[in-house]
N, CA and C atoms as an extended XYZ file, in Angstrom:
243
Properties=species:S:1:pos:R:3:atomname:S:1:resname:S:1:resid:I:1 pbc="F F F"
N       134.160     -144.642       21.797 N   MET     1
C       134.920     -145.725       21.236 CA  MET     1
C       134.043     -146.399       20.188 C   MET     1
N       134.689     -146.855       19.134 N   HIS     2
C       133.960     -147.456       18.021 CA  HIS     2
C       134.720     -148.710       17.582 C   HIS     2
N       134.016     -149.810       17.390 N   LEU     3
C       134.627     -151.068       16.960 CA  LEU     3
C       133.939     -151.542       15.693 C   LEU     3
N       134.736     -151.849       14.678 N   GLU     4
C       134.213     -152.426       13.442 CA  GLU     4
C       134.923     -153.737       13.191 C   GLU     4
N       134.154     -154.750       12.828 N   ILE     5
C       134.720     -156.037       12.456 CA  ILE     5
C       134.149     -156.403       11.088 C   ILE     5
N       134.905     -156.124       10.032 N   PRO     6
C       134.420     -156.473        8.692 CA  PRO     6
C       134.232     -157.986        8.553 C   PRO     6
N       133.128     -158.382        7.946 N   LEU     7
C       132.813     -159.787        7.697 CA  LEU     7
C       132.658     -159.997        6.206 C   LEU     7
N       132.995     -161.177        5.736 N   GLY     8
C       132.815     -161.457        4.322 CA  GLY     8
C       132.975     -162.927        4.021 C   GLY     8
N       132.570     -163.294        2.826 N   SER     9
C       132.720     -164.680        2.407 CA  SER     9
C       133.156     -164.786        0.946 C   SER     9
N       133.335     -163.648        0.270 N   ASP    10
C       133.727     -163.729       -1.129 CA  ASP    10
C       135.241     -163.951       -1.256 C   ASP    10
N       135.656     -164.382       -2.409 N   THR    11
C       137.046     -164.747       -2.659 CA  THR    11
C       138.009     -163.600       -2.379 C   THR    11
N       137.677     -162.395       -2.814 N   ASP    12
C       138.567     -161.249       -2.616 CA  ASP    12
C       138.783     -160.957       -1.131 C   ASP    12
N       137.729     -161.033       -0.359 N   PHE    13
C       137.825     -160.781        1.083 CA  PHE    13
C       138.738     -161.808        1.736 C   PHE    13
N       138.556     -163.057        1.405 N   ILE    14
C       139.356     -164.132        1.990 CA  ILE    14
C       140.811     -164.024        1.549 C   ILE    14
N       141.055     -163.602        0.321 N   GLU    15
C       142.431     -163.434       -0.149 CA  GLU    15
C       143.147     -162.329        0.627 C   GLU    15
N       142.439     -161.278        0.989 N   VAL    16
C       143.050     -160.215        1.788 CA  VAL    16
C       143.525     -160.774        3.124 C   VAL    16
N       142.708     -161.600        3.732 N   ILE    17
C       143.072     -162.193        5.027 CA  ILE    17
C       144.278     -163.115        4.871 C   ILE    17
N       144.272     -163.977        3.867 N   SER    18
C       145.407     -164.898        3.694 CA  SER    18
C       146.665     -164.132        3.285 C   SER    18
N       146.525     -163.070        2.499 N   ASP    19
C       147.685     -162.237        2.144 CA  ASP    19
C       148.278     -161.583        3.390 C   ASP    19
N       147.421     -161.179        4.311 N   LEU    20
C       147.900     -160.585        5.565 CA  LEU    20
C       148.729     -161.608        6.347 C   LEU    20
N       148.231     -162.824        6.445 N   VAL    21
C       148.970     -163.881        7.153 CA  VAL    21
C       150.302     -164.140        6.455 C   VAL    21
N       150.287     -164.223        5.130 N   CYS    22
C       151.523     -164.477        4.383 CA  CYS    22
C       152.526     -163.343        4.549 C   CYS    22
N       152.043     -162.123        4.632 N   SER    23
C       152.944     -160.980        4.790 CA  SER    23
C       153.630     -160.989        6.159 C   SER    23
N       153.062     -161.691        7.116 N   LEU    24
C       153.634     -161.775        8.455 CA  LEU    24
C       154.581     -162.960        8.626 C   LEU    24
N       154.743     -163.742        7.575 N   GLN    25
C       155.550     -164.957        7.669 CA  GLN    25
C       156.994     -164.655        8.071 C   GLN    25
N       157.636     -163.698        7.441 N   ARG    26
C       159.029     -163.381        7.768 CA  ARG    26
C       159.158     -162.888        9.218 C   ARG    26
N       158.233     -162.046        9.654 N   LEU    27
C       158.247     -161.546       11.030 CA  LEU    27
C       158.047     -162.691       12.022 C   LEU    27
N       157.157     -163.608       11.686 N   ALA    28
C       156.927     -164.767       12.557 CA  ALA    28
C       158.202     -165.596       12.676 C   ALA    28
N       158.906     -165.791       11.571 N   GLU    29
C       160.155     -166.547       11.606 CA  GLU    29
C       161.201     -165.835       12.465 C   GLU    29
N       161.294     -164.511       12.340 N   GLN    30
C       162.257     -163.744       13.138 CA  GLN    30
C       162.007     -163.913       14.636 C   GLN    30
N       160.743     -164.051       15.010 N   HIS    31
C       160.383     -164.197       16.419 CA  HIS    31
C       160.165     -165.658       16.820 C   HIS    31
N       160.598     -166.554       15.918 N   LYS    32
C       160.520     -167.997       16.166 CA  LYS    32
C       159.089     -168.474       16.468 C   LYS    32
N       158.145     -167.911       15.701 N   ILE    33
C       156.747     -168.324       15.812 CA  ILE    33
C       156.437     -169.194       14.598 C   ILE    33
N       156.036     -170.403       14.846 N   SER    34
C       155.772     -171.330       13.758 CA  SER    34
C       154.377     -171.118       13.178 C   SER    34
N       154.313     -171.029       11.873 N   LEU    35
C       153.028     -170.970       11.182 CA  LEU    35
C       152.719     -172.315       10.521 C   LEU    35
N       153.502     -173.339       10.901 N   GLY    36
C       153.357     -174.662       10.304 CA  GLY    36
C       151.966     -175.251       10.452 C   GLY    36
N       151.292     -174.931       11.537 N   ALA    37
C       149.939     -175.471       11.758 CA  ALA    37
C       148.951     -174.972       10.709 C   ALA    37
N       149.310     -173.878       10.021 N   LEU    38
C       148.427     -173.346        8.982 CA  LEU    38
C       148.586     -174.087        7.661 C   LEU    38
N       149.568     -174.982        7.590 N   GLY    39
C       149.800     -175.739        6.363 CA  GLY    39
C       150.435     -174.877        5.291 C   GLY    39
N       150.241     -175.267        4.041 N   ASP    40
C       150.807     -174.548        2.900 CA  ASP    40
C       150.129     -173.185        2.770 C   ASP    40
N       150.885     -172.123        3.041 N   LEU    41
C       150.301     -170.778        2.979 CA  LEU    41
C       149.896     -170.392        1.559 C   LEU    41
N       150.510     -171.009        0.577 N   GLY    42
C       150.133     -170.751       -0.817 CA  GLY    42
C       148.717     -171.225       -1.132 C   GLY    42
N       148.233     -172.169       -0.348 N   MET    43
C       146.890     -172.716       -0.553 CA  MET    43
C       145.911     -172.255        0.530 C   MET    43
N       146.352     -171.368        1.420 N   LEU    44
C       145.515     -170.958        2.548 CA  LEU    44
C       144.193     -170.348        2.094 C   LEU    44
N       144.238     -169.442        1.140 N   ALA    45
C       143.007     -168.789        0.668 CA  ALA    45
C       142.025     -169.818        0.109 C   ALA    45
N       142.531     -170.768       -0.658 N   ASP    46
C       141.652     -171.790       -1.234 CA  ASP    46
C       141.033     -172.670       -0.152 C   ASP    46
N       141.836     -173.035        0.847 N   ARG    47
C       141.318     -173.883        1.921 CA  ARG    47
C       140.284     -173.153        2.769 C   ARG    47
N       140.555     -171.877        3.076 N   VAL    48
C       139.585     -171.098        3.858 CA  VAL    48
C       138.307     -170.903        3.052 C   VAL    48
N       138.447     -170.602        1.753 N   GLN    49
C       137.268     -170.424        0.902 CA  GLN    49
C       136.423     -171.689        0.874 C   GLN    49
N       137.068     -172.851        0.794 N   ALA    50
C       136.332     -174.120        0.777 CA  ALA    50
C       135.579     -174.324        2.093 C   ALA    50
N       136.213     -173.993        3.204 N   GLU    51
C       135.540     -174.131        4.503 CA  GLU    51
C       134.370     -173.161        4.640 C   GLU    51
N       134.575     -171.920        4.215 N   VAL    52
C       133.513     -170.912        4.308 CA  VAL    52
C       132.329     -171.314        3.437 C   VAL    52
N       132.612     -171.763        2.228 N   THR    53
C       131.540     -172.181        1.321 CA  THR    53
C       130.830     -173.421        1.866 C   THR    53
N       131.614     -174.378        2.361 N   GLY    54
C       131.041     -175.620        2.879 CA  GLY    54
C       130.183     -175.432        4.112 C   GLY    54
N       130.513     -174.444        4.920 N   SER    55
C       129.747     -174.226        6.144 CA  SER    55
C       128.759     -173.070        6.023 C   SER    55
N       128.707     -172.457        4.832 N   ASN    56
C       127.773     -171.354        4.570 CA  ASN    56
C       127.868     -170.273        5.654 C   ASN    56
N       129.086     -169.777        5.862 N   THR    57
C       129.330     -168.800        6.910 CA  THR    57
C       130.184     -167.656        6.379 C   THR    57
N       130.643     -166.802        7.260 N   VAL    58
C       131.531     -165.709        6.901 CA  VAL    58
C       132.764     -165.766        7.798 C   VAL    58
N       133.785     -165.042        7.414 N   VAL    59
C       134.975     -164.897        8.245 CA  VAL    59
C       135.114     -163.429        8.603 C   VAL    59
N       135.835     -163.175        9.688 N   SER    60
C       136.031     -161.790       10.101 CA  SER    60
C       137.449     -161.346        9.801 C   SER    60
N       137.601     -160.074        9.596 N   PHE    61
C       138.904     -159.464        9.413 CA  PHE    61
C       139.369     -158.962       10.768 C   PHE    61
N       140.550     -158.434       10.834 N   VAL    62
C       141.079     -157.888       12.079 CA  VAL    62
C       140.154     -156.774       12.562 C   VAL    62
N       139.691     -156.840       13.813 N   PRO    63
C       138.830     -155.771       14.332 CA  PRO    63
C       139.550     -154.426       14.300 C   PRO    63
N       138.832     -153.410       13.903 N   LEU    64
C       139.374     -152.053       13.835 CA  LEU    64
C       138.727     -151.230       14.936 C   LEU    64
N       139.557     -150.651       15.795 N   VAL    65
C       139.054     -149.881       16.927 CA  VAL    65
C       139.418     -148.423       16.735 C   VAL    65
N       138.447     -147.561       16.921 N   GLY    66
C       138.686     -146.123       16.882 CA  GLY    66
C       138.272     -145.525       18.214 C   GLY    66
N       139.098     -144.657       18.732 N   ALA    67
C       138.776     -144.015       20.012 CA  ALA    67
C       139.065     -142.531       19.889 C   ALA    67
N       138.142     -141.723       20.351 N   TRP    68
C       138.297     -140.279       20.322 CA  TRP    68
C       138.142     -139.766       21.750 C   TRP    68
N       139.150     -139.061       22.234 N   PRO    69
C       139.027     -138.533       23.591 CA  PRO    69
C       138.023     -137.392       23.624 C   PRO    69
N       137.271     -137.344       24.656 N   GLY    70
C       136.309     -136.259       24.823 CA  GLY    70
C       136.835     -135.267       25.849 C   GLY    70
N       136.526     -134.033       25.655 N   THR    71
C       136.929     -132.995       26.601 CA  THR    71
C       135.671     -132.458       27.257 C   THR    71
N       135.618     -132.466       28.586 N   PRO    72
C       134.440     -131.909       29.256 CA  PRO    72
C       134.237     -130.449       28.848 C   PRO    72
N       132.988     -130.034       28.799 N   ILE    73
C       132.656     -128.668       28.366 CA  ILE    73
C       133.370     -127.630       29.219 C   ILE    73
N       133.460     -127.849       30.509 N   ASN    74
C       134.068     -126.866       31.405 CA  ASN    74
C       135.563     -127.085       31.617 C   ASN    74
N       136.180     -127.945       30.867 N   ALA    75
C       137.591     -128.247       31.093 CA  ALA    75
C       138.472     -127.020       30.887 C   ALA    75
N       138.135     -126.179       29.951 N   SER    76
C       138.981     -125.003       29.703 CA  SER    76
C       138.890     -123.997       30.857 C   SER    76
N       137.802     -124.048       31.632 N   ASN    77
C       137.620     -123.124       32.752 CA  ASN    77
C       138.070     -123.723       34.073 C   ASN    77
N       138.484     -124.992       34.100 N   SER    78
C       138.784     -125.645       35.376 CA  SER    78
C       140.016     -125.054       36.050 C   SER    78
N       140.933     -124.478       35.298 N   ASP    79
C       142.118     -123.866       35.905 CA  ASP    79
C       141.795     -122.526       36.567 C   ASP    79
N       140.698     -121.907       36.201 N   ASN    80
C       140.340     -120.570       36.711 CA  ASN    80
C       139.401     -120.619       37.907 C   ASN    80
N       139.045     -121.782       38.390 N   THR    81
C       138.095     -121.864       39.517 CA  THR    81
C       138.777     -122.011       40.829 C   THR    81
């Protein structure tokens, strides 16, 4: 199993994250999930960028998980034993 969590603080990275949230707005409305606590989504990237710059930190993107099943070496012979 492999887990990657991209981190960044530049404007382009933060815009990708805010664009992802904005792209989910219609789906959130369909499921009656309020995004009102996030404020004006049009200004989300600017507000996050200001916080990241002000606190000299980074933000994370959605964790990406990869999993590859392993096959035991003798698995192909297990039916013949």
